[in-house]
N, C-alpha and C positions, 0 to 999 in steps of 0.2 A: 721217228722210230717208236713203235709201240712197245711197252714193257709188260710182260706177262707176270703179274704179281704172284701167280700160283707157283712159278718156277724159281722165284727168288729165294735165296737162303733166308731162314727166319730172322737172323740177326740184322741182315740188310733191309728186310721188309720192315722191321721194328723201327730202324733208323729213319727210313723214309717217312713212315707215319709220324714219328716224333717230330721231324723237321717240319712236316705239313701242319701239325697241330700248333707248333710254336709260331710258324709264320702267320697262321690264321689269327692267333691271339694277339700278335703284335702289329697287325695290319692297320689298325685304326690310328689315325694321326691326331685325332681330336683330344679334348679334355672334357671331364665332367666336373661340374660345379654344383654340388648338392647341398642345399640348405635345409636345415631341420624345421623350418617354419618360423612363426612369430614375426616380430618387426625385422625390417631389412635396414640396418644402420648405414649411413653414408660410407663408413670405412669398408663395409662388406661389399657395397655396391662398387666402390673404387677398385676393390680386389677383383671383383668379377670382370670389370672392364679391362683391367691390366692382364689378367689371365687370358682373356679373349683376344688380346692383341689386335684390337680394332684399328683399321686405317681409314683414311678418308675414302668414302665410296662404299665401305662395308655397312651393313644394316643389321638390326636385331629383329628377329621374328619371335613373336609371342604367341604361344598356344594356350588359350584360356579355357579349354573345353572341360576342365575339372570343375569349374565353378558353376553354380546355379545361375549366376549373372555374369557371363563371359566378358561383356563390355566393361563392367565395373571392375573385374579382376585386372583387365588390361589397363584401365585407367590408373589404378592404384600402383601397379608395377611401373608403368611409365612415369608416374610422379616421383617414384623413388630413384629411378635410373636416370632421368633427364638431368638432374643437377650435376651429375658426374660423367655424362656421356653426351657428346655432340652428334652422334650418329643417328640416322633415322631409325625409328622404332615402329614396326608394322604389326598390326593385329591380324593374325591368321586363324580366325575362329572357324575351323572346319566343322561343318555339320555332316551327318551321315550321308546326306544326299550330294555332298560336295567333295568327297574324298577322291574323286577322279578328275577334279579340275586341274588341267595340266598347267595352267598359268600359275595358280597358287602353289602347286607342288613344285614347280621350278623355283619360285620365290623361296619356299621353305628349304630346298636342297642347297641353294646358294647363299643362304644366311650364314654369317660368320659367328653369330651367337643365337641360339634358340633357347627360349626360356619357357618352361612349363609351370603354369601358376598352380596355386593351391585349390583345394575343394575336396572332391571325391575321386580317388584314383580309379575306381571302377567306372565312373562316368567317362573319364578320359579314355580308358582302354576300350570301352565299348564303341567309341568312335574310331579309334586308331587301329586296333588289333586286326591283323590280316588285311590290311588296306595299303594302297600306295603311300599314305601318310606315314605309316610305320617305316616303309622302305626308304622314303625321302629322309627321315630323321637319321637312319642308319647310314646312308650315303653321305650326308653332310658330316656325320661324325668321322666316318672313314676318310673324308677329304680334308679334315683339320678343323672343323667347327667346334665350338664349345657348346655342349648341351647342358643346360642348367635347369634347375627346378627347385621348388620349395614345397614342403609339406606333402600333399598328394603328388606334387611334381617330383618329390624326392622318392616316394614309394615306387613310382613307376620305373625307376632306373633298373631295378632288379629283374632277373629272369623269373624268379619266384616272388611274387608280389603279395605282401601282406594286405588284406582288405581291411582288417580291423574288426571283423565279425567273429563272435564266438559261436561255436557249434554244439557245445555240450551244456545241458542244463538250461538255466536262465540265459537266454540269448539276447536280452535287452542291450542295445549298443551303448557302451561306456567307453570312457577315455582310456581305460586300462583293463587288463584281464584281472579277474579276482582269483584265479586258480591256475596251477600248472599241471594240466592233465592231458593225456593222449587224446588225439583226434579232436582237439578243440580249436585249432587254428585253421582259418580258411585262407587258402592260397590260390591265387589266380595268375595267369600269365601277365608279365609286364613287358617293358621294352627290351629287356635282355641286354642292356648296355653294360651291366655288371653281372656276367653269368655265374660267377662263383661267390657272389655276395648278396645277402639280404639286407635291405635298408629299412630302418624304422625311424620315425620322426617325432618331433615334440618330446624327445625321449626322456630327459630328466625332469622337466617341468610337469609331465604327465605320468611319471613313474611307470614306464612301460617295460620294466624288467621281466615281469611274468610272461609278457607277449614274446619278447625276444628269446627268453629261455625256452618257450614252447617251440619257437622256430628252430633253434639249434638242436632241439631234441628230435625234431622231424627231419632236419637236414644236417646231420652231424659233420658232413664232409664240407660244408660251406662255412663262410665267415659271416657273422652277423654284427651289423653296425648300427648303433643307435645314436642319432645326431640330435643334439638339443636345439632349442630355439635360438635365433640370432647367431647361428654357428653353421659352418659348412665344411665339407670335405672336398678337396680338390684332387681329382684322380687323373693321373697321366700314366698310361700303361698299367703296371702293377704297383706304382708308388702313390701314396696318399699323403696329402698334407692338410692339416687343420687350420682353419681361420675362424675368426669371430670371437664372441664374448663368453661363450660357455664351454661345454665339454662334448667329447665324443667317446662313447663306450663301445668297446670291441670285445665280443666273446667268440670263442673258437675252441675246437679240439676237445670235446667232452670225453671223458674217460669213464668207463664203468656205467655207461648209459643203459638203463633198464626201465621197463614199464611193469608196474605191479599189477596183481590180478584185478584190482579195482581201478586201474587206469592212471594211477599216479606216476608222474615222471621222477626218476631219481638218477643221480650220477655221482661218482666219487670225486671228480675233479674237473676243472674246466679252466681254460685260459681266459683271464679277465683283465682288460686293460682300460685305463681312462687317459684320454689325451686332451690337451688344450692347444690354443693357437701357437703355431710354430712348430709343433710336433709333427713327426712323420712316421709312417709305418708302411708295411708291405701287405698286399693282399694276394700275392701269388698269381699264377696264370693256370 
């Protein structure tokens, strides 16, 4: 039976749309394991394996396309994971000419753990965006796989991905922004696995507060999460747990946000939280 939405009472229509939205948001069965970069201590790798719930016959797929030397990125990740994981670890280094390879796409979609290495998040998305590789990652996540990444592999988890480039004044690439001004933040599409969150990495060690404050000023409705090195957030639905050796900074809900005539960002208040291993928080849907 077809439903004519135009003839439904407004309240009933709103209820249907709300249920549809919640169902879509809760459909993913997988988990995200997002590392802020730096070293990958054995304890953190053990946590990754435990969260992924790997069984005999399951395998790990590594996507090293962020790196300038993908095979080297794969080698170092495998060296970190192998001491705590007996499962097969495969290198799926997709090149732009190989994004339609059905055999490799099938291997990616059926992996129980997918890991995205560090490097340059733009380089990764240039290969993946609007391709079957992007779709395969999402299908794996929807079917219960753990999608993990470090550094650039953390940045790509967001729908709105921070590239790290400044757009105003001296645009020389540096590890942190030197100012908090309007229209300075370059944003490009990421994987969209966290549609209401922006992720930043190497956060405390590189003092990236200016960068994340610029992000919350541009997207005040989102939650901005800065993950330090040797530290991860583990995301299941709208619940987040922190693991690792350092901290996670969360900023959200700016109040009195304004841009001055000369482009300076200002706000009266903002929610600012710092979490350590074992802490949990919600990111909403």
